[in-house]
N, C-alpha and C positions, 0 to 999 in steps of 0.2 A: 576692498575692505571699507566698511562704513566708518564715518567720522566717529560715531559712538563707540565702535569697537576699538578704534585707535586710541580714543581717550581712556577706555578701560585698561588697555594694555599699558599705556604710559603711566596711568595711575598706579597700577599694581607694581610696576618697576620702581616708581618713585617712592611708594610707601615702603617697599622692601629696603631701599637705600636709606630712607628716612628712619626706619626702625633701627638700623645700625648706627646712624648718626645720633639719634636720641639716646640710645644705649650708652654711647660714649659721653653724652651730656650728663647722664645720671651719675657718672663717676666724678666726684669732686676733684678738681685739679689740685696739685700740691700747693700748699700755702707758703709763699715766700717768707723767709725770715726777715723781719723788718730791721733796718739799720738804726731806726729811731723808734723808741717806745711810744705806744699810743698816748696821746695827751690832748687835753681840751684847752685851747687858747680862747682869746676874747672873740674872735670871729672865724677862726679855722680850727680844725681838729686833725690830729695825726691818726691815721687809721691803722688797720692790722698789718699792712705791708709797708708802712713808712710814708705813704702818700699823704699829702696835706690837702684837705678839702674844706671849702667854706661852709658856714652855717649861719642861721639867724636865730635870735631868741627874743621873746617877749616876756618880761619878768613882772611879777605882781607889783602893783603900785605901792602896796604897803611893805614890800620887801620880805615878807614872811612866806616862804614857799612850802606848801603842804601837798601840792599835786603838780606833777610835771607831765605834760602831753608832748610826746615825741612824734613829730609829723613827717611823713614821707610823701613827697609830691608825685605827680603823674608824669607820663612821658611828655617830652618837650616843655616841661614845667621847671620850676625853681622853688627854692625855699621861701621866696617872697609870696608864693601862692598861699602860704599859711597865715598871711598877715590879717585877713578878716577874722579868722578863728582866734589868733593871738590877741588882737585888740578887743574882741568881744569878751573873751574870758577875763581880760584885765578889768573890764567895766562891770562884769556880771557874776564873776566867781572869784571872790577874794582868796588869795593863797595859791592861785593857779598860774603856772608858767608854761610857755610853749617853746620848744626847741625844734628847729627844722634844719636838717642837713641838706646841702645841695648834692644830688645823687651823682655818683660816678657815671661818666658817659653822657651826661646831659649838658645843658648850655653854659653852666658856670664851672664845669670841670676845668681846673687849671691846666691840665694837659689838653691843649687845643686839638691835637690830632686824635684824641680819644672821644671827643664829643660826637655822639651818635653811635658809639660802639661800646661793647662790653666784652671782656675776655670770656667770662662765664658768669652765670647767674649767682654762683656761690660768692662772687666778689660783692654783690649787693648785700647778700645775707651777712657776710663777715663785717662789712661796713656798718650795717644796722646794729649788729650785736655790739661792736666796738663803741660806736657813738652812744648808744643807750647806756652802756656800762659806765662810760665816762660821765654822762649827765647824772646818772644815779649816784655816782660817787661824789659829785659836786653838791647834791642835795640829799644827804643821808636822812633816812627816815621818811622821806616823801613817797607817796604812792606814784607809780609811773604807769601811764596809759599811752598806748601807741595809737596813732591815727594814720591811716593810709588811704590815699585817694587814687583811684584808677590803677595805674601801674604800681603806685606806692602801696595800694592795698594788697596786691599780689606779693610784693616783697615782704610786707609786714606779716601777712598770713603764713607764707612758707617759712619765714624765719621763726615765728612762734611755734609752728608745727614741728620744727626740727631742732628745737632748743630745749634742753631739760636741765634745770628747771626753766620755766618760761622767762623770757627777758623782761616781761612787763606784767603788770597786775590785771590789766584789762585791754581790750582791743576794739577800735572803731574802724569800720571799713566803709568808706564813702565811694559810691559809684563803682563797686567792684565789677570787674569783667570776669564772669564765671563760666562762660561757654562760648565757643566759636559759633557764630551765626550760621543759620541754614542757607543764607544767601551766598556763602562760599562753599561750592561743592567739594566733595572729598578728593576728587582727582586734582583740583586746583591746589588744595592744601598739601597734597602729596608732592606736587611739583615744587611748591615753595620749600618744603622740607628738604627735597633733593637739592635744590639750588643753594640752600643755606649750608648744606654739607659740602657741595662742590666749590662754592665761592663764598665762604662765610663773611668776608670783609666787603663784599659788594654792597652798595647802599641804594636804597629806594625811599621814596616819600611815603608817608602814611596814606595819602590820597591814592597813590598807585596801588598800594596793597589792598585798600578797602574797595577800590573800584568806584568810589563815589567822587563826584566833582566837588561837592560841598559837604562838610561835616558840621552839623549844627551842634554847638556845645553849650549855648545858653539860648534863651528865647529870642535874644536880639543879636546874636553873633554866630558866625560860622568859624570853623577852626582856622581857615586861611587868614581871615581878617584879624582874628584875635592874635594869632601867632605873629603876624607881620608887625605888630606894635611892641613885641617883646624883645628886649636886647639879648635874651638868652635863647632865642629861637634856634632850633636845629631843624634844618630842612629835610635831611635824609638820615636814615638809620641803617646800620649794617644788618645783613641777613641773620648773622648769629645773634645779635641783640633781639631781633624780632622773633627768631626761633626760640630763644629763651623765654620770651613772653608767651609764645604759643604753648610751650610746654607747661609753664606755670598756670596758664588759664585752664588747660586740659586736665591738670591734676589738682585744681583748686578744691573740688568737692572731697577728694581723698584727704587733702591737707586739713580741711575743716574738721574732719573726724578725729584729728589728733590734737585739737585745741580744747583745753579744759577750763580756761579762764573766761570771765564774762565777756560777751561780744555784742556790739551794737552795729547794725547795718543800716545805712541810709542810702536811698537811691531814688531816681526820678522816673516818671512814666514815659518821657520822651528821650530817654538815653539811647542814642544810636548804637552804642557798644554793648548794651545788655538788655535782654528781654525781661520785663518785670516779673513774669512767671518763673523764669530761670533763677532770678535773684531770690525770690520767695522760697523756692525749693532749696536753693543753696543754704539759706539761713537755717533750715531745719536739719542740715547735715552735721551741725555741731553737737557734741554729746549732750550739752544743755542748749536747746535751740536759741539762736541769737534773737535779741530784741530787734525789731525792725520798724523803721519809720519810712513810709512810702509817700512820695510827693508826685501825684499823677501829672501835674502840669509843668514839672521841672525837667531840665535837660541834664547833661553830663556834669558840668561844673557847678555843683550845687551851691557852693559858697560865693559864686559870682552871678548867680541867676536871680530871678525876681522873687523867689521865696527864701533867699539867704537868711533873712532875719528869723524866720520860723525854724529853719534848719539849725541855726545857731542856738536858738532857745531850746529846742528839743535835745540837742547834744549837751548843753549846759545842765539841763534838768537830769539827764541820765548820769552825768558825771557827779552831780551833787548827791544823787540817791544811790550811787554805786556801793553795793555791800561788799566790803573787803575786810577779810579777817585781820584783826589786830592793827587796824588802821583807824586813825581818828576821823570822825565825820567832818564834812566840809560845811561851812556856814551857808 
């Protein structure tokens, strides 16, 4: 039996098992009843299940909040990744605040054993809904815009797509990962899904998954070097967390079709995780095609790359001109 035939047989078996696994993933797990009601503290918030998670915020210098951007960071990231956006809006968009939660399963999760793991993607969605609702309650009458970067863009997209009415007034997706690259063959993806079903808590590094020795995230940095300097670095992730991301990437175009609010997409030409043509096609999947800003010379972490000032200016202009019914215009 040839090696190619063996791979085809293994792939078919893996895909069959993966289909069953993903079918079970599609069913949301029961939501535990919290012993503590959701609440927003000064630096932590209590989520839907009573867990307390940290967050950061950047408030307007004039103290009068008219716009709140709720930002969701990427994998192996943290709320501090929103600092460049938060400080830029403080200086260039009066009345704008930025709130950013530290995501469950990432490096600042208070439950150390959960770092690098997630029980189910629905936990991210419920956290996002809960946090945004608490922030909106703290700033009644303000418009609320969600910002998601990389993994955070998937969480934001799928939450908006499955929430009626939408939890925010508009959506910004930065460096969204909208398709699994062709460099990962179908049989290998099938084996990964099978492994995530058989051993969901087994952990691997992102480099092992991608098959790349180095992952360029800005013009001057690779992922390994950038991550090594972060106190919130997570070296390995569970297969069930990565399988949740794979499922969210694969269904991102379908989710886009369920989003009716204004959308801005920003992405770079040297993003290892997304082909520019795929992102351009994805932006057209929204009922009203998303506004798109493309930076051909930038990499994955746009707000830390060499064109960060241009990206920030474009985002600020879009926020300032955002047409929202029954909302006051921004200065």
